N, C-alpha and C positions, 0 to 999 in steps of 0.2 A: 484517424487512429481509433476513434471510438466505435467504429463499425466492426473491428476485429475483436472477437470475444473468446473466452475460454472458460471451461467449467472448473479449472484449477488455477490456483494463484502461483506467482513466482516468475522468475525469468524464463525466457523462451528456451534457452539451451538446457540449463541445469534444473530449473524449477526452484532454485534457491531465491532468497529474498535479499535484495541489495538496494535498499533505499536509505535516505539520510536518517530515518528514524526507526527503521526495522533492520535488525541484524540476526540472521538465523542462528549464529553461534551463541549469542547471549540470550536469545529468546527461546531457543530450542524448538522452533517451528519445523516440522518435517517438510521436505520438498513436495510441491504440487498438492497441497491440501485443497479440499473442496471450498467453494465460496462460502458455504454455511460454516464450516470449521474456521476459516480465516476470519469471518465476521465475529464469531465467538471469541477468538484470540484477541482481536482488536478491542472488543468491548471489555474483556477482562483486564487488559493492560490499561485501558482508559480509566477504569473504575478502581484501579489498584491504589490502596492506601497503606503504605509500608508500615506505619506505626499501629494500624488497627486490624491487619489481616487475621492475626491469631484470635481475635475476639469475634470474628464473624461466624454466624451460624451457617449450617449447610444451605438454608434458604437464602441467606444474604449472598453467599457465593453463587448460587443459582441465578439470582437476580442480576448479579454483575455481568453475566454472560448475555443478558437480554438487550442491553442498550448502551450507548445511544445509537449505534448504527444497526441497520437491518440489511439482509441480503437483497441485492438489487436483482429483480427478476430478469433484467437484461444480461446478467452475468458479469464476470470480471472483464474489464476492457484493457486493451493494450495501452499502456501508459508510459510516458518518458520518465516521470517521477523527479526529474531535475531540470524542468523547463524554467530557465532563468535567462536574463539578458546575456550572460557570459556564454550561453550555449546556442545563441541565435546569431547567425552571420548573414550579412547582406553583401551580395556580390554586385558591385557597381556596374561592371561591364554588361551583365545580363539583366539586372534588376531582380534577380532571384533571391529569395530568402531561404537559408539552409538551417535546419536544426541539427546540431552536432552533439557528440558525447552521449551515445546511447547505451553505455555500459550498465546503467541502473534500470533500463527499461524492462518491463514485464507486464504480467496480467494482475491487476489490482482493482479494488473498488473504484468506482467513478470519481469519488471525492479525493483520491490520492493525488491527482494532478493539481487540483486547486490547493490542497494542503501543502504540497511540495513548493508551489510558487509562493505561497504566503510565508513559508519558513526558509526560503532560500537565502543563503548568506550573500 
């Protein structure tokens, strides 16, 4: 899956964001934003401090967009985003392993797959 890349984020069909921690409706992320814009959005949300946002200077807000993540030069990769034991099936008759439940799949930063597995219920 990691060999399939895109210059824009979101699901394949609509470009919307459907992960267990990102919701386009509540976050207001436009469909199919660039990797750079998506990285800034993730960084700002990561650095958000509800009780102190109004006290931040313009420079403080600018710094919030800079880290902790950076744009991956390889681009956004095709990611399942909900890779968990409940979505992995083993077919005894053939010995094949199937990954199911692709409704949250899309193009996201490389670390989204690992983060999704760590946060999977």
